[in-house]
A tleap script that builds the chain and sets N, CA, C and O, in Angstrom:
source leaprc.protein.ff14SB
mol = sequence {
  NMET ARG ALA ARG PRO ARG MET ASP PRO ALA
  GLU VAL ALA GLY LEU GLY ALA LEU LEU LEU
  SER SER ARG GLU PRO ALA LEU ARG GLU GLY
  ALA ALA ARG ALA LEU ALA ASP SER GLY MET
  VAL SER ALA TYR ALA TYR LEU ARG HIE ALA
  LEU TRP ASP PRO VAL GLU SER VAL GLN ARG
  CYS ALA VAL GLN ALA VAL ALA ALA LEU ALA
  VAL ARG GLN SER ALA GLY GLU LEU ALA ALA
  LEU TYR ALA TRP SER GLY SER ARG LEU ARG
  GLU THR ILE LEU GLN ALA VAL ARG ARG ILE
  GLY CYS GLN ALA GLY PHE ASP ALA VAL LEU
  ARG LEU ALA ARG ASP ASP PRO ASP SER ARG
  VAL ARG LEU LEU ALA ALA ARG VAL GLY ARG
  ALA ALA ALA PRO VAL ARG GLY ARG CSER
}
set mol.1.N position { 198.527 205.213 228.072 }
set mol.1.CA position { 197.186 205.196 228.577 }
set mol.1.C position { 197.072 204.136 229.630 }
set mol.1.O position { 197.641 203.049 229.523 }
set mol.2.N position { 196.297 204.491 230.687 }
set mol.2.CA position { 196.095 203.575 231.854 }
set mol.2.C position { 195.113 202.563 231.605 }
set mol.2.O position { 194.043 202.869 231.080 }
set mol.3.N position { 195.398 201.306 231.955 }
set mol.3.CA position { 194.517 200.326 231.773 }
set mol.3.C position { 193.095 200.445 232.443 }
set mol.3.O position { 193.054 201.065 233.506 }
set mol.4.N position { 192.018 199.962 231.981 }
set mol.4.CA position { 190.694 200.104 232.565 }
set mol.4.C position { 190.639 199.345 233.805 }
set mol.4.O position { 191.204 198.253 233.863 }
set mol.5.N position { 189.947 199.873 234.904 }
set mol.5.CA position { 189.809 199.103 236.130 }
set mol.5.C position { 189.150 197.774 235.865 }
set mol.5.O position { 188.247 197.641 235.040 }
set mol.6.N position { 189.650 196.775 236.614 }
set mol.6.CA position { 189.048 195.462 236.470 }
set mol.6.C position { 187.969 195.130 237.448 }
set mol.6.O position { 187.393 194.045 237.365 }
set mol.7.N position { 187.666 195.994 238.360 }
set mol.7.CA position { 186.730 195.761 239.344 }
set mol.7.C position { 185.826 197.084 239.699 }
set mol.7.O position { 186.237 198.223 239.473 }
set mol.8.N position { 184.674 196.827 240.224 }
set mol.8.CA position { 183.880 197.896 240.532 }
set mol.8.C position { 184.281 198.385 241.929 }
set mol.8.O position { 184.952 197.621 242.623 }
set mol.9.N position { 183.924 199.616 242.413 }
set mol.9.CA position { 184.280 200.157 243.569 }
set mol.9.C position { 183.853 199.374 244.819 }
set mol.9.O position { 184.540 199.422 245.840 }
set mol.10.N position { 182.634 198.595 244.740 }
set mol.10.CA position { 182.227 197.732 245.881 }
set mol.10.C position { 183.077 196.650 246.192 }
set mol.10.O position { 183.263 196.266 247.347 }
set mol.11.N position { 183.676 196.072 245.047 }
set mol.11.CA position { 184.739 194.953 245.178 }
set mol.11.C position { 185.910 195.462 245.811 }
set mol.11.O position { 186.413 194.826 246.738 }
set mol.12.N position { 186.458 196.660 245.372 }
set mol.12.CA position { 187.563 197.221 245.926 }
set mol.12.C position { 187.332 197.517 247.548 }
set mol.12.O position { 188.180 197.257 248.402 }
set mol.13.N position { 186.167 198.045 247.789 }
set mol.13.CA position { 185.908 198.193 249.244 }
set mol.13.C position { 185.889 196.992 250.136 }
set mol.13.O position { 186.314 196.988 251.291 }
set mol.14.N position { 185.310 195.871 249.444 }
set mol.14.CA position { 185.283 194.619 250.209 }
set mol.14.C position { 186.760 194.002 250.370 }
set mol.14.O position { 187.071 193.410 251.404 }
set mol.15.N position { 187.630 194.163 249.327 }
set mol.15.CA position { 188.988 193.814 249.532 }
set mol.15.C position { 189.714 194.634 250.519 }
set mol.15.O position { 190.491 194.160 251.348 }
set mol.16.N position { 189.440 195.839 250.399 }
set mol.16.CA position { 190.119 196.859 251.438 }
set mol.16.C position { 189.648 196.470 252.827 }
set mol.16.O position { 190.489 196.419 253.724 }
set mol.17.N position { 188.381 196.191 253.081 }
set mol.17.CA position { 187.877 195.737 254.409 }
set mol.17.C position { 188.689 194.440 254.783 }
set mol.17.O position { 189.175 194.368 255.912 }
set mol.18.N position { 188.849 193.461 253.923 }
set mol.18.CA position { 189.525 192.204 254.275 }
set mol.18.C position { 191.027 192.554 254.608 }
set mol.18.O position { 191.577 192.056 255.590 }
set mol.19.N position { 191.648 193.397 253.786 }
set mol.19.CA position { 193.048 193.710 253.991 }
set mol.19.C position { 193.273 194.270 255.386 }
set mol.19.O position { 194.259 193.927 256.039 }
set mol.20.N position { 192.395 195.106 255.838 }
set mol.20.CA position { 192.546 195.800 257.022 }
set mol.20.C position { 192.056 195.235 258.233 }
set mol.20.O position { 192.339 195.703 259.336 }
set mol.21.N position { 191.195 194.057 258.024 }
set mol.21.CA position { 190.490 193.572 259.199 }
set mol.21.C position { 190.777 192.083 259.517 }
set mol.21.O position { 190.612 191.618 260.645 }
set mol.22.N position { 191.232 191.335 258.420 }
set mol.22.CA position { 191.549 190.026 258.638 }
set mol.22.C position { 192.604 189.659 259.619 }
set mol.22.O position { 193.646 190.311 259.697 }
set mol.23.N position { 192.338 188.556 260.420 }
set mol.23.CA position { 193.406 188.062 261.404 }
set mol.23.C position { 194.454 187.301 260.648 }
set mol.23.O position { 195.559 187.207 261.180 }
set mol.24.N position { 194.241 186.708 259.396 }
set mol.24.CA position { 195.116 185.956 258.817 }
set mol.24.C position { 196.014 186.583 257.778 }
set mol.24.O position { 195.506 187.034 256.751 }
set mol.25.N position { 197.419 186.646 257.996 }
set mol.25.CA position { 198.219 187.333 257.155 }
set mol.25.C position { 198.118 186.851 255.719 }
set mol.25.O position { 198.296 187.657 254.806 }
set mol.26.N position { 197.862 185.670 255.492 }
set mol.26.CA position { 197.737 185.212 254.070 }
set mol.26.C position { 196.531 185.731 253.389 }
set mol.26.O position { 196.557 185.867 252.166 }
set mol.27.N position { 195.429 186.047 254.102 }
set mol.27.CA position { 194.291 186.574 253.554 }
set mol.27.C position { 194.594 188.128 253.186 }
set mol.27.O position { 194.251 188.647 252.124 }
set mol.28.N position { 195.311 188.806 254.263 }
set mol.28.CA position { 195.657 190.236 253.870 }
set mol.28.C position { 196.529 190.316 252.739 }
set mol.28.O position { 196.355 191.222 251.923 }
set mol.29.N position { 197.536 189.396 252.575 }
set mol.29.CA position { 198.436 189.362 251.428 }
set mol.29.C position { 197.642 189.196 250.184 }
set mol.29.O position { 197.849 189.991 249.267 }
set mol.30.N position { 196.738 188.237 250.042 }
set mol.30.CA position { 195.893 188.015 248.959 }
set mol.30.C position { 194.897 189.261 248.640 }
set mol.30.O position { 194.591 189.549 247.483 }
set mol.31.N position { 194.500 189.851 249.580 }
set mol.31.CA position { 193.667 191.031 249.390 }
set mol.31.C position { 194.474 192.233 248.762 }
set mol.31.O position { 194.001 192.937 247.870 }
set mol.32.N position { 195.707 192.405 249.291 }
set mol.32.CA position { 196.638 193.472 248.732 }
set mol.32.C position { 196.959 192.950 247.178 }
set mol.32.O position { 196.941 193.820 246.307 }
set mol.33.N position { 197.193 191.850 246.866 }
set mol.33.CA position { 197.423 191.476 245.541 }
set mol.33.C position { 196.196 191.724 244.535 }
set mol.33.O position { 196.320 192.152 243.387 }
set mol.34.N position { 195.043 191.395 245.137 }
set mol.34.CA position { 193.901 191.481 244.435 }
set mol.34.C position { 193.532 193.034 244.176 }
set mol.34.O position { 192.913 193.405 243.179 }
set mol.35.N position { 193.963 193.847 245.140 }
set mol.35.CA position { 193.829 195.400 245.015 }
set mol.35.C position { 194.697 195.874 243.894 }
set mol.35.O position { 194.321 196.745 243.110 }
set mol.36.N position { 195.835 195.302 243.830 }
set mol.36.CA position { 196.807 195.599 242.719 }
set mol.36.C position { 196.209 195.316 241.376 }
set mol.36.O position { 196.214 196.115 240.440 }
set mol.37.N position { 195.674 194.067 241.358 }
set mol.37.CA position { 194.979 193.714 240.098 }
set mol.37.C position { 193.712 194.417 239.739 }
set mol.37.O position { 193.245 194.336 238.603 }
set mol.38.N position { 193.129 195.133 240.734 }
set mol.38.CA position { 191.986 195.882 240.469 }
set mol.38.C position { 192.136 196.997 239.407 }
set mol.38.O position { 191.184 197.382 238.729 }
set mol.39.N position { 193.298 197.456 239.313 }
set mol.39.CA position { 193.587 198.593 238.336 }
set mol.39.C position { 192.995 199.917 238.875 }
set mol.39.O position { 192.958 200.887 238.118 }
set mol.40.N position { 192.550 200.008 240.088 }
set mol.40.CA position { 191.893 201.257 240.594 }
set mol.40.C position { 192.968 201.855 241.707 }
set mol.40.O position { 193.311 201.282 242.741 }
set mol.41.N position { 193.398 203.103 241.252 }
set mol.41.CA position { 194.256 203.889 242.224 }
set mol.41.C position { 193.587 204.077 243.497 }
set mol.41.O position { 194.246 204.121 244.536 }
set mol.42.N position { 192.245 204.200 243.489 }
set mol.42.CA position { 191.469 204.460 244.750 }
set mol.42.C position { 191.806 203.283 245.791 }
set mol.42.O position { 191.631 203.494 246.991 }
set mol.43.N position { 192.231 202.193 245.395 }
set mol.43.CA position { 192.637 201.123 246.273 }
set mol.43.C position { 193.714 201.644 247.208 }
set mol.43.O position { 193.917 201.072 248.279 }
set mol.44.N position { 194.331 202.587 246.881 }
set mol.44.CA position { 195.495 203.026 247.773 }
set mol.44.C position { 194.933 203.617 249.089 }
set mol.44.O position { 195.665 203.775 250.066 }
set mol.45.N position { 193.686 203.924 249.095 }
set mol.45.CA position { 193.133 204.384 250.461 }
set mol.45.C position { 193.233 203.210 251.484 }
set mol.45.O position { 193.361 203.468 252.681 }
set mol.46.N position { 193.181 202.032 251.070 }
set mol.46.CA position { 193.313 200.827 251.912 }
set mol.46.C position { 194.862 200.408 252.015 }
set mol.46.O position { 195.400 200.162 253.095 }
set mol.47.N position { 195.454 200.360 250.901 }
set mol.47.CA position { 196.878 199.926 250.845 }
set mol.47.C position { 197.783 200.668 251.721 }
set mol.47.O position { 198.683 200.062 252.302 }
set mol.48.N position { 197.610 202.037 251.877 }
set mol.48.CA position { 198.399 202.903 252.727 }
set mol.48.C position { 198.334 202.502 254.067 }
set mol.48.O position { 199.363 202.573 254.740 }
set mol.49.N position { 197.203 202.056 254.608 }
set mol.49.CA position { 197.200 201.578 255.922 }
set mol.49.C position { 197.849 200.238 256.073 }
set mol.49.O position { 198.336 199.988 257.175 }
set mol.50.N position { 197.926 199.332 255.114 }
set mol.50.CA position { 198.626 198.066 255.081 }
set mol.50.C position { 199.974 198.291 255.035 }
set mol.50.O position { 200.685 197.369 255.433 }
set mol.51.N position { 200.544 199.375 254.615 }
set mol.51.CA position { 201.987 199.606 254.725 }
set mol.51.C position { 202.577 199.444 256.030 }
set mol.51.O position { 203.757 199.142 256.207 }
set mol.52.N position { 201.702 199.660 256.968 }
set mol.52.CA position { 202.098 199.534 258.473 }
set mol.52.C position { 201.562 198.355 259.278 }
set mol.52.O position { 201.396 198.369 260.498 }
set mol.53.N position { 201.310 197.327 258.455 }
set mol.53.CA position { 200.778 196.016 259.028 }
set mol.53.C position { 201.901 195.473 259.927 }
set mol.53.O position { 203.075 195.726 259.658 }
set mol.54.N position { 201.591 194.807 260.883 }
set mol.54.CA position { 202.559 194.288 261.783 }
set mol.54.C position { 203.331 193.069 261.127 }
set mol.54.O position { 204.377 192.715 261.670 }
set mol.55.N position { 202.929 192.466 260.103 }
set mol.55.CA position { 203.514 191.350 259.333 }
set mol.55.C position { 204.298 191.854 258.197 }
set mol.55.O position { 203.667 192.485 257.349 }
set mol.56.N position { 205.568 191.689 258.026 }
set mol.56.CA position { 206.488 192.218 256.891 }
set mol.56.C position { 205.932 191.658 255.603 }
set mol.56.O position { 205.853 192.438 254.653 }
set mol.57.N position { 205.554 190.463 255.452 }
set mol.57.CA position { 205.010 189.949 254.238 }
set mol.57.C position { 203.758 190.707 253.775 }
set mol.57.O position { 203.582 190.815 252.562 }
set mol.58.N position { 202.965 191.188 254.542 }
set mol.58.CA position { 201.803 191.948 254.242 }
set mol.58.C position { 202.200 193.257 253.768 }
set mol.58.O position { 201.636 193.803 252.820 }
set mol.59.N position { 203.224 193.801 254.455 }
set mol.59.CA position { 203.786 195.166 253.989 }
set mol.59.C position { 204.403 195.052 252.738 }
set mol.59.O position { 204.246 195.992 251.959 }
set mol.60.N position { 205.103 194.046 252.373 }
set mol.60.CA position { 205.775 193.959 251.108 }
set mol.60.C position { 204.706 193.797 249.998 }
set mol.60.O position { 204.867 194.383 248.927 }
set mol.61.N position { 203.586 192.997 250.227 }
set mol.61.CA position { 202.526 192.951 249.235 }
set mol.61.C position { 201.774 194.184 249.083 }
set mol.61.O position { 201.213 194.466 248.024 }
set mol.62.N position { 201.748 194.927 250.113 }
set mol.62.CA position { 201.096 196.315 250.003 }
set mol.62.C position { 202.052 197.295 249.140 }
set mol.62.O position { 201.621 198.016 248.240 }
set mol.63.N position { 203.253 197.230 249.490 }
set mol.63.CA position { 204.250 198.063 248.642 }
set mol.63.C position { 204.143 197.700 247.084 }
set mol.63.O position { 204.021 198.539 246.192 }
set mol.64.N position { 204.215 196.226 246.893 }
set mol.64.CA position { 204.207 195.896 245.480 }
set mol.64.C position { 202.910 196.299 244.872 }
set mol.64.O position { 202.879 196.566 243.671 }
set mol.65.N position { 201.758 196.370 245.658 }
set mol.65.CA position { 200.496 196.753 245.058 }
set mol.65.C position { 200.441 198.198 244.767 }
set mol.65.O position { 199.776 198.602 243.813 }
set mol.66.N position { 201.130 199.037 245.567 }
set mol.66.CA position { 201.198 200.492 245.325 }
set mol.66.C position { 201.906 200.725 244.084 }
set mol.66.O position { 201.548 201.607 243.304 }
set mol.67.N position { 203.029 199.865 243.843 }
set mol.67.CA position { 203.830 199.886 242.616 }
set mol.67.C position { 203.144 199.483 241.484 }
set mol.67.O position { 203.320 200.079 240.422 }
set mol.68.N position { 202.331 198.481 241.582 }
set mol.68.CA position { 201.554 198.076 240.360 }
set mol.68.C position { 200.568 199.022 239.907 }
set mol.68.O position { 200.294 199.158 238.715 }
set mol.69.N position { 200.002 199.713 240.887 }
set mol.69.CA position { 199.015 200.823 240.601 }
set mol.69.C position { 199.742 202.191 240.296 }
set mol.69.O position { 199.079 203.188 240.009 }
set mol.70.N position { 201.061 202.213 240.362 }
set mol.70.CA position { 201.773 203.393 240.115 }
set mol.70.C position { 201.250 204.660 240.811 }
set mol.70.O position { 200.956 205.688 240.201 }
set mol.71.N position { 201.160 204.500 242.130 }
set mol.71.CA position { 200.546 205.441 242.948 }
set mol.71.C position { 201.743 206.490 243.326 }
set mol.71.O position { 202.523 206.249 244.247 }
set mol.72.N position { 201.806 207.516 242.637 }
set mol.72.CA position { 202.885 208.605 242.887 }
set mol.72.C position { 202.757 209.224 244.177 }
set mol.72.O position { 203.759 209.592 244.790 }
set mol.73.N position { 201.473 209.381 244.680 }
set mol.73.CA position { 201.285 210.118 245.869 }
set mol.73.C position { 201.687 209.360 247.093 }
set mol.73.O position { 201.480 209.812 248.219 }
set mol.74.N position { 202.312 208.108 246.855 }
set mol.74.CA position { 202.826 207.364 248.031 }
set mol.74.C position { 204.238 207.648 248.488 }
set mol.74.O position { 204.703 207.041 249.453 }
set mol.75.N position { 204.947 208.570 247.813 }
set mol.75.CA position { 206.345 208.898 247.968 }
set mol.75.C position { 206.573 209.081 249.450 }
set mol.75.O position { 207.423 208.368 249.983 }
set mol.76.N position { 205.915 209.945 250.159 }
set mol.76.CA position { 206.063 210.327 251.672 }
set mol.76.C position { 205.948 209.096 252.466 }
set mol.76.O position { 206.794 208.806 253.311 }
set mol.77.N position { 204.891 208.344 252.208 }
set mol.77.CA position { 204.758 207.228 253.058 }
set mol.77.C position { 205.688 206.000 252.867 }
set mol.77.O position { 205.990 205.218 253.769 }
set mol.78.N position { 206.075 205.937 251.663 }
set mol.78.CA position { 207.119 204.973 251.366 }
set mol.78.C position { 208.437 205.369 251.919 }
set mol.78.O position { 209.186 204.492 252.349 }
set mol.79.N position { 208.803 206.695 251.945 }
set mol.79.CA position { 209.958 207.177 252.673 }
set mol.79.C position { 209.933 206.808 254.097 }
set mol.79.O position { 210.888 206.225 254.608 }
set mol.80.N position { 208.811 207.146 254.796 }
set mol.80.CA position { 208.652 206.943 256.250 }
set mol.80.C position { 208.816 205.405 256.431 }
set mol.80.O position { 209.569 205.005 257.319 }
set mol.81.N position { 208.165 204.541 255.654 }
set mol.81.CA position { 208.201 203.122 255.934 }
set mol.81.C position { 209.671 202.649 255.608 }
set mol.81.O position { 210.098 201.680 256.235 }
set mol.82.N position { 210.454 203.247 254.695 }
set mol.82.CA position { 211.773 202.814 254.376 }
set mol.82.C position { 212.632 203.087 255.654 }
set mol.82.O position { 213.454 202.261 256.051 }
set mol.83.N position { 212.415 204.240 256.259 }
set mol.83.CA position { 213.193 204.596 257.458 }
set mol.83.C position { 212.971 203.565 258.674 }
set mol.83.O position { 213.792 203.520 259.591 }
set mol.84.N position { 211.983 202.848 258.653 }
set mol.84.CA position { 211.694 202.072 259.770 }
set mol.84.C position { 211.734 200.545 259.386 }
set mol.84.O position { 211.308 199.689 260.162 }
set mol.85.N position { 212.233 200.262 258.227 }
set mol.85.CA position { 212.219 198.803 257.725 }
set mol.85.C position { 213.462 198.131 257.697 }
set mol.85.O position { 214.516 198.762 257.770 }
set mol.86.N position { 213.423 196.857 257.593 }
set mol.86.CA position { 214.576 195.919 257.515 }
set mol.86.C position { 214.988 195.807 256.030 }
set mol.86.O position { 214.247 196.299 255.178 }
set mol.87.N position { 216.089 195.208 255.693 }
set mol.87.CA position { 216.772 195.237 254.328 }
set mol.87.C position { 215.823 194.780 253.289 }
set mol.87.O position { 215.790 195.280 252.165 }
set mol.88.N position { 214.995 193.748 253.715 }
set mol.88.CA position { 214.238 193.062 252.597 }
set mol.88.C position { 213.052 194.010 252.134 }
set mol.88.O position { 212.752 194.173 250.952 }
set mol.89.N position { 212.454 194.579 253.140 }
set mol.89.CA position { 211.343 195.641 252.888 }
set mol.89.C position { 211.941 196.791 252.110 }
set mol.89.O position { 211.344 197.265 251.144 }
set mol.90.N position { 213.173 197.270 252.540 }
set mol.90.CA position { 213.835 198.352 251.923 }
set mol.90.C position { 214.022 198.103 250.393 }
set mol.90.O position { 213.819 198.992 249.565 }
set mol.91.N position { 214.407 196.884 250.082 }
set mol.91.CA position { 214.641 196.477 248.701 }
set mol.91.C position { 213.358 196.535 247.951 }
set mol.91.O position { 213.299 197.038 246.829 }
set mol.92.N position { 212.260 195.990 248.604 }
set mol.92.CA position { 210.934 196.035 247.876 }
set mol.92.C position { 210.524 197.452 247.665 }
set mol.92.O position { 209.926 197.716 246.622 }
set mol.93.N position { 210.786 198.444 248.573 }
set mol.93.CA position { 210.368 199.764 248.366 }
set mol.93.C position { 211.181 200.368 247.190 }
set mol.93.O position { 210.645 201.101 246.359 }
set mol.94.N position { 212.487 200.035 247.152 }
set mol.94.CA position { 213.215 200.581 245.982 }
set mol.94.C position { 212.808 200.091 244.629 }
set mol.94.O position { 212.840 200.815 243.633 }
set mol.95.N position { 212.419 198.826 244.620 }
set mol.95.CA position { 211.824 198.254 243.384 }
set mol.95.C position { 210.545 198.857 243.067 }
set mol.95.O position { 210.198 199.063 241.904 }
set mol.96.N position { 209.829 199.147 244.089 }
set mol.96.CA position { 208.542 199.951 243.799 }
set mol.96.C position { 208.802 201.312 243.176 }
set mol.96.O position { 208.180 201.686 242.182 }
set mol.97.N position { 209.740 202.052 243.781 }
set mol.97.CA position { 210.140 203.435 243.263 }
set mol.97.C position { 210.544 203.240 241.822 }
set mol.97.O position { 210.094 204.001 240.965 }
set mol.98.N position { 211.343 202.292 241.522 }
set mol.98.CA position { 211.764 202.105 240.107 }
set mol.98.C position { 210.540 201.785 239.213 }
set mol.98.O position { 210.418 202.348 238.126 }
set mol.99.N position { 209.643 200.895 239.657 }
set mol.99.CA position { 208.412 200.766 238.850 }
set mol.99.C position { 207.536 201.790 238.659 }
set mol.99.O position { 207.025 201.971 237.554 }
set mol.100.N position { 207.267 202.568 239.713 }
set mol.100.CA position { 206.501 203.770 239.559 }
set mol.100.C position { 206.941 204.784 238.707 }
set mol.100.O position { 206.151 205.482 238.073 }
set mol.101.N position { 208.183 204.912 238.652 }
set mol.101.CA position { 208.839 205.815 237.700 }
set mol.101.C position { 209.725 206.922 238.424 }
set mol.101.O position { 209.942 207.971 237.818 }
set mol.102.N position { 210.221 206.734 239.643 }
set mol.102.CA position { 211.187 207.404 240.346 }
set mol.102.C position { 210.863 209.005 240.026 }
set mol.102.O position { 211.704 209.649 239.398 }
set mol.103.N position { 209.863 209.517 240.384 }
set mol.103.CA position { 209.559 210.880 240.241 }
set mol.103.C position { 210.348 211.697 241.209 }
set mol.103.O position { 211.059 211.125 242.035 }
set mol.104.N position { 210.272 212.931 241.163 }
set mol.104.CA position { 211.078 213.791 242.141 }
set mol.104.C position { 210.545 213.550 243.571 }
set mol.104.O position { 211.336 213.599 244.513 }
set mol.105.N position { 209.338 213.312 243.754 }
set mol.105.CA position { 208.862 213.117 245.143 }
set mol.105.C position { 209.500 211.906 245.830 }
set mol.105.O position { 209.418 211.749 247.048 }
set mol.106.N position { 210.124 211.071 245.036 }
set mol.106.CA position { 210.768 209.839 245.547 }
set mol.106.C position { 212.311 210.065 246.018 }
set mol.106.O position { 213.000 209.138 246.445 }
set mol.107.N position { 212.747 211.328 245.898 }
set mol.107.CA position { 214.126 211.646 246.331 }
set mol.107.C position { 214.513 211.287 247.709 }
set mol.107.O position { 215.642 210.856 247.946 }
set mol.108.N position { 213.544 211.460 248.706 }
set mol.108.CA position { 213.824 211.030 250.013 }
set mol.108.C position { 214.114 209.642 250.192 }
set mol.108.O position { 214.992 209.294 250.982 }
set mol.109.N position { 213.408 208.766 249.481 }
set mol.109.CA position { 213.636 207.387 249.553 }
set mol.109.C position { 215.104 207.001 248.927 }
set mol.109.O position { 215.801 206.107 249.408 }
set mol.110.N position { 215.447 207.720 247.893 }
set mol.110.CA position { 216.784 207.501 247.299 }
set mol.110.C position { 217.898 208.057 248.219 }
set mol.110.O position { 218.971 207.465 248.330 }
set mol.111.N position { 217.627 209.191 248.868 }
set mol.111.CA position { 218.694 209.695 249.797 }
set mol.111.C position { 218.947 208.749 250.887 }
set mol.111.O position { 220.083 208.417 251.226 }
set mol.112.N position { 217.846 208.313 251.439 }
set mol.112.CA position { 218.023 207.340 252.615 }
set mol.112.C position { 218.613 206.027 252.144 }
set mol.112.O position { 219.298 205.377 252.934 }
set mol.113.N position { 218.397 205.595 250.921 }
set mol.113.CA position { 218.936 204.329 250.436 }
set mol.113.C position { 220.422 204.390 250.031 }
set mol.113.O position { 221.189 203.428 250.085 }
set mol.114.N position { 220.742 205.643 249.617 }
set mol.114.CA position { 222.293 205.811 249.302 }
set mol.114.C position { 223.155 205.626 250.543 }
set mol.114.O position { 224.333 205.280 250.451 }
set mol.115.N position { 222.501 205.880 251.799 }
set mol.115.CA position { 223.371 205.808 252.966 }
set mol.115.C position { 223.013 204.505 253.830 }
set mol.115.O position { 223.366 204.403 255.005 }
set mol.116.N position { 222.334 203.589 253.201 }
set mol.116.CA position { 221.952 202.234 253.816 }
set mol.116.C position { 223.088 201.536 254.346 }
set mol.116.O position { 224.111 201.521 253.662 }
set mol.117.N position { 223.067 200.939 255.488 }
set mol.117.CA position { 224.048 200.051 255.922 }
set mol.117.C position { 224.225 198.741 255.055 }
set mol.117.O position { 225.286 198.117 255.045 }
set mol.118.N position { 223.179 198.391 254.372 }
set mol.118.CA position { 223.244 197.116 253.607 }
set mol.118.C position { 223.813 197.462 252.146 }
set mol.118.O position { 223.189 198.207 251.391 }
set mol.119.N position { 224.893 196.944 251.839 }
set mol.119.CA position { 225.514 197.254 250.437 }
set mol.119.C position { 224.597 196.809 249.355 }
set mol.119.O position { 224.565 197.474 248.320 }
set mol.120.N position { 223.819 195.714 249.489 }
set mol.120.CA position { 222.886 195.361 248.293 }
set mol.120.C position { 221.984 196.472 248.047 }
set mol.120.O position { 221.750 196.839 246.895 }
set mol.121.N position { 221.408 197.090 249.174 }
set mol.121.CA position { 220.315 198.121 249.141 }
set mol.121.C position { 221.086 199.401 248.494 }
set mol.121.O position { 220.530 200.061 247.616 }
set mol.122.N position { 222.317 199.704 248.939 }
set mol.122.CA position { 222.884 200.939 248.286 }
set mol.122.C position { 223.175 200.682 246.798 }
set mol.122.O position { 223.172 201.640 246.025 }
set mol.123.N position { 223.417 199.482 246.373 }
set mol.123.CA position { 223.683 199.128 244.947 }
set mol.123.C position { 222.373 199.344 244.205 }
set mol.123.O position { 222.311 200.060 243.206 }
set mol.124.N position { 221.251 198.656 244.760 }
set mol.124.CA position { 220.020 198.908 244.089 }
set mol.124.C position { 219.528 200.399 244.001 }
set mol.124.O position { 218.906 200.784 243.011 }
set mol.125.N position { 219.809 201.197 245.014 }
set mol.125.CA position { 219.460 202.604 245.073 }
set mol.125.C position { 220.328 203.331 243.983 }
set mol.125.O position { 219.874 204.286 243.353 }
set mol.126.N position { 221.446 202.898 243.809 }
set mol.126.CA position { 222.376 203.492 242.724 }
set mol.126.C position { 221.824 203.345 241.346 }
set mol.126.O position { 221.816 204.249 240.511 }
set mol.127.N position { 221.296 201.968 241.146 }
set mol.127.CA position { 220.723 201.635 239.802 }
set mol.127.C position { 219.352 202.430 239.738 }
set mol.127.O position { 219.041 202.999 238.692 }
set mol.128.N position { 218.578 202.468 240.792 }
set mol.128.CA position { 217.373 203.109 240.502 }
set mol.128.C position { 217.597 204.624 240.278 }
set mol.128.O position { 216.936 205.210 239.421 }
set mol.129.N position { 218.480 205.244 241.003 }
set mol.129.CA position { 218.746 206.610 240.822 }
set mol.129.C position { 219.378 206.827 239.374 }
set mol.129.O position { 219.073 207.837 238.740 }
set mol.130.N position { 220.229 205.914 238.867 }
set mol.130.CA position { 220.670 206.270 237.478 }
set mol.130.C position { 219.628 206.078 236.490 }
set mol.130.O position { 219.697 206.729 235.447 }
set mol.131.N position { 218.651 205.253 236.684 }
set mol.131.CA position { 217.518 205.059 235.843 }
set mol.131.C position { 216.749 206.296 235.762 }
set mol.131.O position { 216.187 206.632 234.719 }
set mol.132.N position { 216.705 207.058 236.957 }
set mol.132.CA position { 215.797 208.216 237.026 }
set mol.132.C position { 216.493 209.357 236.488 }
set mol.132.O position { 215.805 210.307 236.115 }
set mol.133.N position { 217.848 209.421 236.379 }
set mol.133.CA position { 218.614 210.633 236.008 }
set mol.133.C position { 218.358 210.988 234.639 }
set mol.133.O position { 218.442 210.161 233.731 }
set mol.134.N position { 218.037 212.238 234.455 }
set mol.134.CA position { 217.793 212.814 233.089 }
set mol.134.C position { 218.964 212.543 232.186 }
set mol.134.O position { 220.094 212.620 232.670 }
set mol.135.N position { 218.802 212.233 230.926 }
set mol.135.CA position { 219.970 212.031 229.955 }
set mol.135.C position { 220.246 213.397 229.358 }
set mol.135.O position { 219.353 214.052 228.819 }
set mol.136.N position { 221.416 213.786 229.456 }
set mol.136.CA position { 221.850 215.123 228.954 }
set mol.136.C position { 222.106 215.091 227.425 }
set mol.136.O position { 222.670 214.137 226.888 }
set mol.137.N position { 221.678 216.143 226.774 }
set mol.137.CA position { 221.881 216.249 225.364 }
set mol.137.C position { 220.683 215.745 224.607 }
set mol.137.O position { 220.705 215.767 223.376 }
set mol.138.N position { 219.592 215.272 225.295 }
set mol.138.CA position { 218.438 214.848 224.624 }
set mol.138.C position { 217.363 215.783 225.147 }
set mol.138.O position { 217.410 216.252 226.285 }
set mol.139.N position { 216.340 216.053 224.234 }
set mol.139.CA position { 215.194 216.833 224.748 }
set mol.139.C position { 214.019 215.940 224.797 }
set mol.139.O position { 212.935 216.367 225.195 }
savepdb mol mol.pdb
quit
């Protein structure tokens, strides 16, 4: 059972506006974290835009917030972001996939990660992929 939202929609909208309009990366990071704490999947409407923030630390906070909210619809955007990211953000994306639950929609991320030039990322991808693999012989 999913936890009850901890904010009302107006608070989420205010944080979303801060996330998308503040000139200060630290404020955008804080807004992303607060949206994660909101418990409202509707916060993804704002977080998805922050995935493309020009500051990597804001992107990482947005990815972590998407994971905390377990937004399964994020698979395509996380795959696209993965393709254009550095090693640190790619690791954050893989950790998010693991936390969300590595649904079939996240196969694109895992395929990209298995061929990653960074051996740490490839190792993490293998771990995430193994955790997602169905166990044979059990129903």
